[in-house]
N, C-alpha and C positions, 0 to 999 in steps of 0.2 A: 672624530673623523671629519665632521663638518668644519671644525676649527682649522684643521690643516688645509682643507680645500679652500676655505675663505682666505687663509693666510697666503697661499700660493697665488691665488687670483689677484689679491690686493697687491702683493709684491710685484707681480708682473705688470699690472696697470701703473703702479707708481714708478717702476723703472722706465717704462715707455714715456710717462709724463715728464720725468726728470731729464731723460735724453732729449725729448722735444723742447724742454725749457732751455737746456744748454745750447741747443742748435739754433734757437730763434733769437731775434733781436729783443723781443719782449718776453721776458721769462716769467712774468706774473701768472698767466693762465696755466702753464704747466705746473708751477709750484702750488697754485691754488687747488688744482685737480688732485695732486698728490696728497696735499694736506687734508682735503675733504674726504678722500677715500680712506685715509688712515683714521680719521675721526669717526667715520661711519663704521669701520671695522671694530674699533674699540667700543663704540656704542652697542653694536650688535652682539659682541661677546660679553659685555658687562651686564646687560639687562637680564633679569631673571626669566627663565623659560617656564612656560606653563604647559604641563602635559594634558593630554585628553582626559586622563582619569581625574586630575585635579579640577578641570572644568566640569566634568560630570558630577563630582562630589559637591562642588559649589552650587550647581544647578539643582541637585537633589535637596540640598540644605535650604535653598531659596524656596523650593516647592513645599517642603515640610513646614517652613515658617509661615508661608502663605496659607496652607491648610489649617495650621493651628490658629492663625489669626481669624480665619473664617469661622472655625468651630467655636472660638471664644466669643465672637460677636453673636453667633446664634444662641449660645448658652445664656447670654445676659439679656 
């Protein structure tokens, strides 16, 4: 669902930027805006998402490792 919302927003921004680029003498800013928005969209879609449970699991694993390290240091 987020993908579709982002896609519609990005498409709308790019259409406005392209029309602005076509209507102006200097087309570079509009084209740059359109290109940057699409690059941002592709980057945001392609990066792996980390859920809260995954973060919690990693945090618990880190705590367990820290606890085991402390216990090992006290034992020796």
